[in-house]
C-alpha positions as YAML, in Angstrom:
chain: A
units: angstrom
residues:
- id: 1
  name: MET
  ca: [-21.80, -3.69, -3.56]
- id: 2
  name: ARG
  ca: [-18.75, -5.37, -4.99]
- id: 3
  name: GLY
  ca: [-16.75, -7.81, -2.95]
- id: 4
  name: ILE
  ca: [-13.21, -8.99, -3.27]
- id: 5
  name: THR
  ca: [-12.89, -11.04, -6.42]
- id: 6
  name: ILE
  ca: [-11.13, -14.38, -6.54]
- id: 7
  name: LYS
  ca: [-8.53, -12.92, -8.87]
- id: 8
  name: LYS
  ca: [-7.56, -10.21, -6.37]
- id: 9
  name: SER
  ca: [-7.49, -12.56, -3.41]
- id: 10
  name: LEU
  ca: [-5.35, -15.01, -5.40]
- id: 11
  name: SER
  ca: [-2.98, -12.16, -6.25]
- id: 12
  name: VAL
  ca: [-2.61, -11.32, -2.56]
- id: 13
  name: ILE
  ca: [-1.87, -14.95, -1.71]
- id: 14
  name: ILE
  ca: [0.69, -15.21, -4.53]
- id: 15
  name: PHE
  ca: [2.34, -11.98, -3.35]
- id: 16
  name: ILE
  ca: [2.65, -13.28, 0.22]
- id: 17
  name: VAL
  ca: [4.01, -16.65, -0.92]
- id: 18
  name: LEU
  ca: [6.56, -15.03, -3.26]
- id: 19
  name: THR
  ca: [7.69, -12.59, -0.57]
- id: 20
  name: ILE
  ca: [8.25, -15.37, 1.98]
- id: 21
  name: LEU
  ca: [10.03, -17.48, -0.65]
- id: 22
  name: PHE
  ca: [12.40, -14.65, -1.56]
- id: 23
  name: VAL
  ca: [13.16, -13.91, 2.11]
- id: 24
  name: PHE
  ca: [14.53, -17.45, 2.40]
- id: 25
  name: ILE
  ca: [16.28, -17.45, -1.00]
- id: 26
  name: LEU
  ca: [18.11, -14.10, -0.82]
- id: 27
  name: PRO
  ca: [21.73, -14.46, 0.33]
- id: 28
  name: ASP
  ca: [22.51, -13.05, 3.76]
- id: 29
  name: GLY
  ca: [26.17, -12.19, 3.15]
- id: 30
  name: PHE
  ca: [25.55, -9.19, 0.91]
- id: 31
  name: ILE
  ca: [22.94, -7.71, 3.24]
- id: 32
  name: TYR
  ca: [25.07, -8.33, 6.37]
- id: 33
  name: GLY
  ca: [27.99, -6.56, 4.68]
- id: 34
  name: TYR
  ca: [25.80, -3.64, 3.64]
- id: 35
  name: VAL
  ca: [24.38, -3.20, 7.14]
- id: 36
  name: SER
  ca: [27.83, -3.52, 8.76]
- id: 37
  name: ASN
  ca: [29.40, -0.91, 6.50]
- id: 38
  name: ASN
  ca: [26.59, 1.61, 6.01]
- id: 39
  name: ILE
  ca: [24.13, 1.55, 8.92]
- id: 40
  name: ALA
  ca: [25.02, 2.49, 12.49]
- id: 41
  name: ILE
  ca: [23.48, 0.09, 15.02]
- id: 42
  name: GLY
  ca: [23.29, 1.28, 18.63]
- id: 43
  name: GLY
  ca: [23.06, -0.71, 21.83]
- id: 44
  name: ASP
  ca: [25.17, -2.91, 24.06]
- id: 45
  name: GLY
  ca: [25.85, -6.58, 23.48]
- id: 46
  name: GLU
  ca: [22.75, -8.63, 22.91]
- id: 47
  name: VAL
  ca: [20.50, -5.61, 22.31]
- id: 48
  name: ALA
  ca: [22.77, -4.44, 19.49]
- id: 49
  name: MET
  ca: [22.77, -7.90, 17.91]
- id: 50
  name: ASP
  ca: [18.97, -8.04, 18.10]
- id: 51
  name: ASN
  ca: [18.77, -4.64, 16.42]
- id: 52
  name: TYR
  ca: [21.29, -5.77, 13.79]
- id: 53
  name: GLU
  ca: [19.32, -8.93, 12.99]
- id: 54
  name: SER
  ca: [16.07, -6.93, 12.86]
- id: 55
  name: VAL
  ca: [17.54, -4.45, 10.38]
- id: 56
  name: VAL
  ca: [18.86, -7.28, 8.19]
- id: 57
  name: LEU
  ca: [15.47, -9.02, 8.27]
- id: 58
  name: LEU
  ca: [13.60, -5.82, 7.40]
- id: 59
  name: ILE
  ca: [15.92, -5.12, 4.47]
- id: 60
  name: LYS
  ca: [15.47, -8.68, 3.20]
- id: 61
  name: LEU
  ca: [11.70, -8.35, 3.58]
- id: 62
  name: GLY
  ca: [11.63, -5.06, 1.68]
- id: 63
  name: VAL
  ca: [13.79, -6.37, -1.16]
- id: 64
  name: SER
  ca: [11.70, -9.54, -1.33]
- id: 65
  name: ALA
  ca: [8.47, -7.55, -1.53]
- id: 66
  name: VAL
  ca: [9.84, -5.39, -4.35]
- id: 67
  name: ILE
  ca: [10.97, -8.46, -6.31]
- id: 68
  name: ALA
  ca: [7.56, -10.11, -5.79]
- id: 69
  name: ILE
  ca: [5.73, -6.99, -7.01]
- id: 70
  name: VAL
  ca: [7.95, -6.74, -10.09]
- id: 71
  name: LEU
  ca: [7.42, -10.42, -10.95]
- id: 72
  name: MET
  ca: [3.66, -10.14, -10.47]
- id: 73
  name: THR
  ca: [3.51, -7.03, -12.67]
- id: 74
  name: ILE
  ca: [5.50, -8.74, -15.42]
- id: 75
  name: ALA
  ca: [3.30, -11.84, -15.21]
- id: 76
  name: LYS
  ca: [0.16, -9.70, -15.34]
- id: 77
  name: ARG
  ca: [1.35, -7.91, -18.49]
- id: 78
  name: ILE
  ca: [2.31, -11.20, -20.15]
- id: 79
  name: MET
  ca: [-1.10, -12.70, -19.33]
- id: 80
  name: ARG
  ca: [-2.90, -9.69, -20.84]
- id: 81
  name: LYS
  ca: [-1.02, -10.03, -24.13]
- id: 82
  name: ALA
  ca: [-1.77, -13.74, -24.43]
...
């Protein structure tokens, strides 16, 4: 029975670290503008603001995960060629 190799577990750790890093690095202004103009947020007062912040955070998390996957794929291909 094969277990999880060190290489795979290291890849998972690198993915998580890159995703968290990109969540903090990505600018909020563009995403706030996109959500304000294109996504309808329902609710009254504080509930609407909580929903708004949640949507912005989820979009940032999704974009960060995609960027992390792309960078890891590029790095993997470069390492294979070397």
